[in-house]
C-alpha positions as semicolon CSV with decimal commas, in nm:
position;residue;x (nm);y (nm);z (nm)
1;X;-1,905;9,274;-0,104
2;X;-1,577;9,456;-0,006
3;X;-1,279;9,302;-0,036
4;X;-1,218;9,127;0,260
5;X;-1,564;8,954;0,252
6;X;-1,460;8,816;-0,089
7;X;-1,145;8,691;-0,012
8;X;-1,249;8,548;0,301
9;X;-1,560;8,380;0,085
10;X;-1,337;8,183;-0,170
11;X;-1,091;8,076;0,064
12;X;-1,377;7,926;0,310
13;X;-1,527;7,757;-0,029
14;X;-1,166;7,631;-0,208
15;X;-1,075;7,480;0,148
16;X;-1,368;7,284;0,215
17;X;-1,360;7,130;-0,179
18;X;-0,966;7,039;-0,107
19;X;-1,038;6,900;0,220
20;X;-1,324;6,685;0,088
21;X;-1,105;6,567;-0,233
22;X;-0,828;6,480;0,065
23;X;-1,042;6,290;0,275
24;X;-1,220;6,084;0,011
25;X;-0,862;6,021;-0,142
26;X;-0,676;5,938;0,211
27;X;-0,979;5,685;0,274
28;X;-0,937;5,532;-0,081
29;X;-0,557;5,477;0,026
30;X;-0,660;5,313;0,342
31;X;-0,860;5,085;0,193
32;X;-0,659;5,009;-0,135
33;X;-0,310;5,025;-0,006
34;X;-0,192;5,195;-0,352
35;X;0,080;5,463;-0,275
36;X;-0,038;5,621;-0,568
37;X;-0,371;5,718;-0,343
38;X;-0,106;5,864;-0,038
39;X;0,094;6,071;-0,308
40;X;-0,214;6,214;-0,433
41;X;-0,350;6,299;-0,066
42;X;0,018;6,474;0,002
43;X;-0,066;6,673;-0,286
44;X;-0,421;6,780;-0,171
45;X;-0,276;6,799;0,189
46;X;-0,063;7,072;0,078
47;X;-0,292;7,279;-0,126
48;X;-0,553;7,271;0,156
49;X;-0,307;7,396;0,398
50;X;-0,187;7,616;0,209
51;X;-0,512;7,786;0,110
52;X;-0,633;7,809;0,466
53;X;-0,322;8,021;0,560
54;X;-0,522;8,314;0,475
55;X;-0,725;8,273;0,777
56;X;-0,436;8,354;0,940
57;X;-0,296;8,634;0,683
58;X;-0,580;8,864;0,746
59;X;-0,495;8,923;1,089
60;X;-0,840;8,827;1,237
61;X;-0,621;8,620;1,515
62;X;-0,365;8,880;1,582
63;X;-0,078;8,988;1,416
64;X;0,164;8,690;1,547
65;X;-0,062;8,459;1,415
66;X;-0,047;8,637;1,071
67;X;0,356;8,614;1,106
68;X;0,371;8,263;1,163
69;X;0,108;8,206;0,899
70;X;0,369;8,383;0,654
71;X;0,649;8,157;0,744
72;X;0,433;7,827;0,711
73;X;0,361;7,926;0,341
74;X;0,653;7,784;0,220
75;X;0,654;7,477;0,417
76;X;0,307;7,415;0,279
77;X;0,407;7,541;-0,092
78;X;0,714;7,262;-0,032
79;X;0,493;6,969;0,067
80;X;0,181;7,052;-0,208
81;X;0,505;7,028;-0,462
82;X;0,672;6,707;-0,305
83;X;0,349;6,542;-0,321
84;X;0,303;6,645;-0,689
85;X;0,648;6,515;-0,756
86;X;0,592;6,157;-0,587
87;X;0,239;6,144;-0,789
88;X;0,390;6,196;-1,096
89;X;0,694;5,979;-1,031
90;X;0,420;5,669;-0,963
91;X;0,166;5,771;-1,190
92;X;0,435;5,747;-1,505
93;X;0,606;5,458;-1,326
94;X;0,938;5,609;-1,311
95;X;1,167;5,396;-1,129
96;X;1,547;5,303;-1,091
97;X;1,536;5,002;-1,320
98;X;1,308;5,107;-1,624
99;X;1,423;5,537;-1,637
100;X;1,766;5,538;-1,409
101;X;1,870;5,932;-1,511
102;X;1,461;6,072;-1,455
103;X;1,443;5,834;-1,143
104;X;1,794;6,027;-1,035
105;X;1,666;6,380;-1,143
106;X;1,353;6,322;-0,907
107;X;1,516;6,199;-0,602
108;X;1,746;6,495;-0,609
109;X;1,473;6,736;-0,684
110;X;1,229;6,572;-0,363
111;X;1,596;6,617;-0,158
112;X;1,609;6,958;-0,235
113;X;1,219;7,059;-0,189
114;X;1,220;6,864;0,120
115;X;1,533;7,028;0,229
116;X;1,362;7,411;0,183
117;X;1,144;7,414;0,471
118;X;1,415;7,230;0,729
119;X;1,655;7,527;0,652
120;X;1,373;7,805;0,690
121;X;1,281;7,664;0,992
122;X;1,608;7,626;1,116
123;X;1,672;7,987;1,010
124;X;1,376;8,113;1,164
125;X;1,475;7,938;1,494
126;X;1,834;7,965;1,549
127;X;2,017;8,285;1,347
128;X;1,706;8,462;1,159
129;X;1,954;8,575;0,879
130;X;1,734;8,782;0,681
131;X;1,883;8,749;0,335
132;X;1,863;8,412;0,395
133;X;1,530;8,370;0,445
134;X;1,420;8,547;0,135
135;X;1,693;8,340;-0,068
136;X;1,511;8,011;0,068
137;X;1,150;8,154;-0,026
138;X;1,291;8,221;-0,382
139;X;1,409;7,894;-0,425
140;X;1,070;7,748;-0,308
141;X;0,921;7,947;-0,597
142;X;1,186;7,826;-0,823
143;X;1,154;7,463;-0,717
144;X;0,775;7,501;-0,736
145;X;0,772;7,597;-1,085
146;X;1,071;7,341;-1,192
147;X;0,863;7,064;-1,030
148;X;0,612;7,132;-1,244
149;X;0,798;7,160;-1,587
150;X;0,994;6,856;-1,496
151;X;0,699;6,690;-1,460
152;X;0,547;6,789;-1,827
153;X;0,902;6,711;-1,922
154;X;0,845;6,389;-1,778
155;X;0,501;6,351;-1,962
156;X;0,639;6,413;-2,301
157;X;0,929;6,157;-2,244
158;X;0,707;5,901;-2,186
159;X;0,449;5,986;-2,362
160;X;0,467;5,662;-2,559
161;X;0,569;5,431;-2,312
162;X;0,172;5,376;-2,202
163;X;-0,145;5,482;-2,318
164;X;-0,228;5,640;-1,986
165;X;0,063;5,883;-1,965
166;X;-0,120;6,035;-2,267
167;X;-0,371;6,114;-2,027
168;X;-0,155;6,265;-1,772
169;X;0,016;6,498;-2,036
170;X;-0,353;6,624;-2,178
171;X;-0,470;6,704;-1,786
172;X;-0,154;6,919;-1,708
173;X;-0,287;7,241;-1,883
174;X;-0,498;7,333;-1,569
175;X;-0,199;7,335;-1,314
176;X;0,057;7,475;-1,511
177;X;-0,165;7,761;-1,587
178;X;-0,230;7,801;-1,203
179;X;0,117;7,793;-1,145
180;X;0,209;8,057;-1,402
181;X;-0,045;8,261;-1,259
182;X;-0,016;8,225;-0,874
183;X;0,389;8,260;-0,905
184;X;0,365;8,537;-1,122
185;X;0,128;8,711;-0,889
186;X;0,342;8,656;-0,605
187;X;0,678;8,803;-0,761
188;X;0,436;9,094;-0,919
189;X;0,273;9,154;-0,547
190;X;0,636;9,202;-0,422
191;X;0,670;9,522;-0,608
192;X;0,327;9,633;-0,717
193;X;0,002;9,702;-0,539
194;X;-0,270;9,555;-0,718
195;X;-0,580;9,348;-0,637
196;X;-0,520;8,987;-0,665
197;X;-0,843;8,874;-0,577
198;X;-0,982;8,815;-0,970
199;X;-0,622;8,597;-1,005
200;X;-0,643;8,424;-0,717
201;X;-0,987;8,312;-0,771
202;X;-0,897;8,236;-1,160
203;X;-0,617;8,027;-0,978
204;X;-0,879;7,847;-0,742
205;X;-1,057;7,723;-0,986
206;X;-0,803;7,616;-1,202
207;X;-0,636;7,414;-0,939
208;X;-0,997;7,251;-0,883
209;X;-1,060;7,158;-1,211
210;X;-0,667;6,970;-1,209
211;X;-0,812;6,785;-0,878
212;X;-1,109;6,666;-1,094
213;X;-0,875;6,565;-1,396
214;X;-0,617;6,400;-1,133
215;X;-0,909;6,204;-0,969
216;X;-1,016;6,103;-1,346
217;X;-0,660;5,976;-1,432
218;X;-0,668;5,790;-1,155
219;X;-0,972;5,591;-1,224
220;X;-0,841;5,513;-1,537
221;X;-0,487;5,392;-1,395
222;X;-0,714;5,168;-1,150
223;X;-0,907;5,050;-1,488
224;X;-0,572;4,964;-1,657
225;X;-0,398;4,809;-1,319
226;X;-0,723;4,577;-1,305
227;X;-0,768;4,493;-1,646
228;X;-0,381;4,421;-1,644
229;X;-0,372;4,216;-1,327
230;X;-0,710;4,006;-1,533
231;X;-0,473;3,946;-1,832
232;X;-0,208;3,825;-1,631
233;X;-0,424;3,591;-1,435
234;X;-0,559;3,468;-1,758
235;X;-0,192;3,386;-1,849
236;X;-0,100;3,252;-1,536
237;X;-0,410;3,008;-1,563
238;X;-0,346;2,917;-1,870
239;X;0,060;2,842;-1,832
240;X;-0,098;2,646;-1,504
241;X;-0,329;2,417;-1,758
242;X;-0,065;2,350;-1,968
243;X;0,189;2,250;-1,682
244;X;-0,094;2,019;-1,516
245;X;-0,184;1,860;-1,899
246;X;0,211;1,829;-1,914
247;X;0,243;1,677;-1,501
248;X;-0,060;1,430;-1,550
249;X;0,087;1,305;-1,905
250;X;0,424;1,222;-1,744
251;X;0,260;1,089;-1,469
252;X;0,051;0,873;-1,685
253;X;0,344;0,748;-1,851
254;X;0,539;0,718;-1,557
255;X;0,227;0,484;-1,420
256;X;0,247;0,314;-1,751
257;X;0,652;0,184;-1,681
258;X;0,583;0,116;-1,265
259;X;0,290;-0,072;-1,430
260;X;0,538;-0,264;-1,659
261;X;0,822;-0,309;-1,392
262;X;0,594;-0,449;-1,111
263;X;0,451;-0,708;-1,384
264;X;0,810;-0,804;-1,448
265;X;0,893;-0,784;-1,091
266;X;0,581;-1,017;-1,029
267;X;0,719;-1,308;-1,275
268;X;1,109;-1,253;-1,097
269;X;0,921;-1,317;-0,754
270;X;0,759;-1,626;-0,932
271;X;1,046;-1,759;-1,069
272;X;1,244;-1,688;-0,706
273;X;0,961;-1,895;-0,515
274;X;1,019;-2,164;-0,796
275;X;1,409;-2,186;-0,697
276;X;1,328;-2,180;-0,349
277;X;1,083;-2,407;-0,340
278;X;1,341;-2,628;-0,558
279;X;1,603;-2,583;-0,296
280;X;1,356;-2,696;-0,042
281;X;1,234;-3,007;-0,156
282;X;1,538;-3,130;-0,397
283;X;1,844;-2,985;-0,225
284;X;1,778;-2,999;0,159
285;X;1,634;-3,312;0,178
286;X;1,883;-3,506;0,011
287;X;2,159;-3,331;0,201
288;X;1,955;-3,430;0,522
289;X;1,948;-3,825;0,398
290;X;2,343;-3,816;0,301
291;X;2,429;-3,691;0,672
292;X;2,200;-3,951;0,840
293;X;2,358;-4,261;0,644
294;X;2,697;-4,118;0,752
295;X;2,575;-4,148;1,095
296;X;2,486;-4,508;1,064
297;X;2,823;-4,577;0,880
298;X;2,989;-4,427;1,180
299;X;2,835;-4,595;1,437
300;X;2,997;-4,941;1,229
301;X;3,325;-4,813;1,158
302;X;3,578;-4,922;1,390
303;X;3,877;-4,800;1,170
304;X;4,068;-4,512;1,367
305;X;4,175;-4,397;1,008
306;X;3,827;-4,382;0,854
307;X;3,656;-4,249;1,140
308;X;3,828;-3,888;1,109
309;X;3,730;-3,926;0,736
310;X;3,382;-3,990;0,771
311;X;3,369;-3,709;1,066
312;X;3,499;-3,443;0,819
313;X;3,260;-3,532;0,539
314;X;2,976;-3,542;0,770
315;X;3,064;-3,136;0,899
316;X;3,114;-3,044;0,552
317;X;2,737;-3,188;0,442
318;X;2,610;-3,031;0,744
319;X;2,779;-2,684;0,682
320;X;2,569;-2,714;0,310
321;X;2,271;-2,792;0,532
322;X;2,315;-2,500;0,737
323;X;2,329;-2,274;0,414
324;X;2,052;-2,402;0,265
325;X;1,879;-2,362;0,568
326;X;1,968;-2,009;0,642
327;X;1,877;-1,946;0,283
328;X;1,550;-2,082;0,348
329;X;1,479;-1,873;0,664
330;X;1,613;-1,531;0,479
331;X;1,312;-1,583;0,241
332;X;1,060;-1,690;0,514
333;X;0,884;-1,357;0,485
334;X;0,857;-1,358;0,101
335;X;0,744;-1,683;0,037
336;X;0,344;-1,728;-0,044
337;X;0,267;-1,403;0,135
338;X;0,383;-1,530;0,482
339;X;0,317;-1,216;0,761
340;X;0,407;-1,226;1,139
341;X;0,200;-1,395;1,380
342;X;0,239;-1,286;1,677
343;X;0,115;-1,391;2,033
344;X;0,217;-1,471;2,389
345;X;0,515;-1,701;2,445
346;X;0,610;-1,909;2,740
347;X;0,974;-1,861;2,751
348;X;1,073;-2,129;2,956
349;X;0,941;-2,365;2,722
350;X;1,107;-2,177;2,409
351;X;1,455;-2,182;2,595
352;X;1,409;-2,507;2,691
353;X;1,316;-2,639;2,366
354;X;1,644;-2,477;2,242
355;X;1,863;-2,617;2,510
356;X;1,724;-3,013;2,432
357;X;1,791;-2,927;2,024
358;X;2,153;-2,820;2,091
359;X;2,240;-3,037;2,396
360;X;2,417;-3,314;2,142
361;X;2,636;-3,069;1,956
362;X;2,674;-2,910;2,336
363;X;2,788;-3,233;2,435
364;X;3,029;-3,323;2,157
365;X;3,207;-3,050;2,300
366;X;3,152;-3,083;2,649
367;X;2,944;-2,722;2,706
368;X;2,659;-2,684;2,932
369;X;2,408;-2,552;2,839
370;X;2,223;-2,297;3,140
371;X;1,898;-2,108;3,173
372;X;1,810;-1,832;3,374
373;X;1,446;-1,716;3,289
374;X;1,315;-1,411;3,562
375;X;1,064;-1,268;3,243
376;X;0,849;-1,549;3,165
377;X;0,669;-1,402;2,872
378;X;0,747;-1,201;2,568
379;X;0,449;-1,102;2,259
380;X;0,643;-1,198;1,971
381;X;0,626;-1,425;1,644
382;X;0,729;-1,782;1,798
383;X;0,888;-1,897;1,436
384;X;1,099;-1,598;1,415
385;X;1,204;-1,606;1,747
386;X;1,279;-1,989;1,728
387;X;1,474;-1,920;1,391
388;X;1,720;-1,622;1,579
389;X;1,750;-1,805;1,897
390;X;1,879;-2,141;1,699
391;X;2,119;-1,897;1,540
392;X;2,266;-1,759;1,820
393;X;2,309;-2,078;2,031
394;X;2,465;-2,260;1,738
395;X;2,714;-1,962;1,690
396;X;2,745;-1,962;2,110
397;X;2,881;-2,324;2,096
398;X;3,040;-2,286;1,790
399;X;3,282;-2,052;1,914
400;X;3,321;-2,196;2,280
401;X;3,606;-2,363;2,390
402;X;3,559;-2,779;2,555
403;X;3,416;-2,707;2,924
404;X;3,275;-2,385;2,861
405;X;2,912;-2,314;2,911
406;X;2,641;-2,075;2,713
407;X;2,365;-1,893;2,915
408;X;1,999;-1,869;2,771
409;X;1,848;-1,591;2,951
410;X;1,536;-1,348;2,995
411;X;1,477;-1,031;3,222
412;X;1,272;-0,731;3,246
413;X;1,501;-0,410;3,243
414;X;1,341;-0,097;3,299
415;X;1,084;-0,057;2,986
416;X;1,230;-0,322;2,804
417;X;1,199;-0,669;2,793
418;X;1,551;-0,874;2,719
419;X;1,661;-1,218;2,670
420;X;1,967;-1,347;2,470
421;X;2,212;-1,573;2,422
422;X;2,569;-1,588;2,613
423;X;2,904;-1,720;2,556
424;X;3,248;-1,692;2,746
425;X;3,456;-1,815;2,364
426;X;3,620;-1,638;2,137
427;X;3,447;-1,312;2,117
428;X;3,417;-1,088;1,792
429;X;3,540;-0,784;1,696
430;X;3,325;-0,460;1,704
431;X;3,420;-0,367;1,331
432;X;3,288;-0,711;1,275
433;X;2,953;-0,624;1,420
434;X;2,970;-0,271;1,261
435;X;2,962;-0,470;0,917
436;X;2,644;-0,636;0,997
437;X;2,496;-0,294;1,126
438;X;2,542;-0,164;0,805
439;X;2,359;-0,461;0,603
440;X;2,687;-0,600;0,441
441;X;2,760;-0,978;0,484
442;X;2,962;-1,049;0,769
443;X;3,304;-1,198;0,761
444;X;3,284;-1,561;0,790
445;X;3,484;-1,727;1,069
446;X;3,584;-2,082;1,157
447;X;3,454;-2,233;1,506
448;X;3,700;-2,333;1,801
449;X;3,686;-2,721;1,629
450;X;3,719;-2,572;1,254
451;X;3,348;-2,523;1,224
452;X;3,212;-2,299;0,894
453;X;2,941;-2,101;0,927
454;X;2,769;-1,899;0,598
455;X;2,784;-1,531;0,760
456;X;2,385;-1,545;0,694
457;X;2,268;-1,607;1,050
458;X;2,266;-1,284;1,253
459;X;2,189;-1,094;0,958
460;X;1,869;-1,304;0,950
461;X;1,842;-1,269;1,363
462;X;1,909;-0,892;1,337
463;X;1,627;-0,848;1,056
464;X;1,360;-1,098;1,259
465;X;1,430;-0,910;1,577
466;X;1,364;-0,546;1,398
467;X;1,078;-0,716;1,217
468;X;0,894;-0,769;1,554
469;X;0,969;-0,415;1,687
470;X;1,292;-0,516;1,878
471;X;1,669;-0,411;1,875
472;X;1,983;-0,694;1,864
473;X;2,234;-0,593;2,079
474;X;2,579;-0,702;2,094
475;X;2,827;-0,738;2,399
476;X;3,183;-0,855;2,292
477;X;3,543;-0,907;2,417
478;X;3,799;-1,081;2,218
479;X;3,900;-1,388;2,436
480;X;3,628;-1,355;2,690
481;X;3,291;-1,435;2,475
482;X;2,964;-1,270;2,333
483;X;2,640;-1,158;2,460
484;X;2,384;-1,133;2,235
485;X;2,094;-0,950;2,351
486;X;1,697;-0,961;2,200
487;X;1,569;-0,596;2,371
488;X;1,205;-0,541;2,307
489;X;1,002;-0,230;2,466
490;X;0,791;-0,354;2,724
491;X;0,428;-0,187;2,603
492;X;0,079;-0,309;2,717
493;X;0,147;-0,651;2,539
494;X;0,428;-0,734;2,748
495;X;0,322;-0,707;3,128
496;X;0,430;-0,980;3,294
497;X;0,784;-0,896;3,423
498;X;1,026;-0,983;3,737
499;X;1,394;-0,775;3,730
500;X;1,692;-1,000;3,658
501;X;1,926;-1,037;3,938
502;X;2,241;-0,897;3,980
503;X;2,429;-1,208;3,852
504;X;2,311;-1,205;3,511
505;X;2,436;-1,291;3,213
506;X;2,398;-0,932;3,112
507;X;2,640;-0,840;3,361
508;X;2,895;-1,092;3,356
509;X;3,118;-0,962;3,060
């Protein structure tokens, strides 16, 4: 077999071997997504391209391709060198955090290795300076050897950092020998003419052996990574179990504390119910009896001097009865587990009963109670509705002057059903109602004849309206009156409706 045939055969064989290695590790990278495999593929790609250049260098495809292949050898050599640098840096875990100086050296070296082919190609395409081309070729050979020595130094420097680093250093002998043979032969060939086939064959065998060793240490690397991840998972599970146990113990303690608090609250709630029961039976009833007795006495008193005294006494006691009633209404939803019982209410009947109930109070101040009902029904808890309307009507009469009127009304307004109580008396300040909106007890004011209130009435009304899904709205202006609106959504339960006329009390303020 002559020289040409032998060199061609070795090129085909080893290029094929390198290609198989490259394809295998490229597929491994696609599956595993680990950068170490990508860098190893770059290393093998450079070797494959560099070895395959002989197909063109021997002139079989013409002189132009031979020249182009000779120019491309620097680029393929630097691809191999950069892949080797990246592979070593990743395998030895050299980063800016754990090895800042070594990481910076690798970064600068990679920049030079990548920059040499760029300058070489730029020189060939533009100025074509001969001495610059020779200088770049020598620099490429120097950087290839420097990269190998740098990797050996890194392996020695990090020999004790990790057990796998030892395997890397032990496996590095073939590529060191191959580099020394290849680069030494390349320099010698520039000045002497001799048969390089045995040396190239030896170099190819050493490189192939090196690829096998690198593939083995990559396998060891992945095995170590897997064991490390397993240990991390075991440690994480242990920490999680400890945290769950701690949280469980804390929850059990919190549950016990909550049970104790609930038991204490139940005792307090029972005591509260007893107190309200006491108010209901032992306080309200005697006060009502006193009011009745005073009214009987007033009927028999003709002395004009005693008349105002008994009237004031009656008002004072009536105020106290009103306060007790307000407190009892406030507890309506808490005593004995009472809940809402909604039903369709006839607003004509409800408002008529409110009008009758307050007719005597209105007559004392010569006040007329009028009704304007255009929405006849509303689904609501009737007891709560009565409580709200009593409070609003009582306030309307209390803060109206002699000869004025109070209007009880209802209407369908768009998507809502509204009803309310309107007066044309003292009115109220907006900040007064804002205190009510902020769940604070409003300031207590006296009526037009000095009537006193408890301040609880509107708070109760607001809560009861909201508990039924509605909204309590106040439209007021000082000296012109107040209109309280109970607004509820006109849902499927509230279907009967008629639109209120334009002269309704809603629009009269």
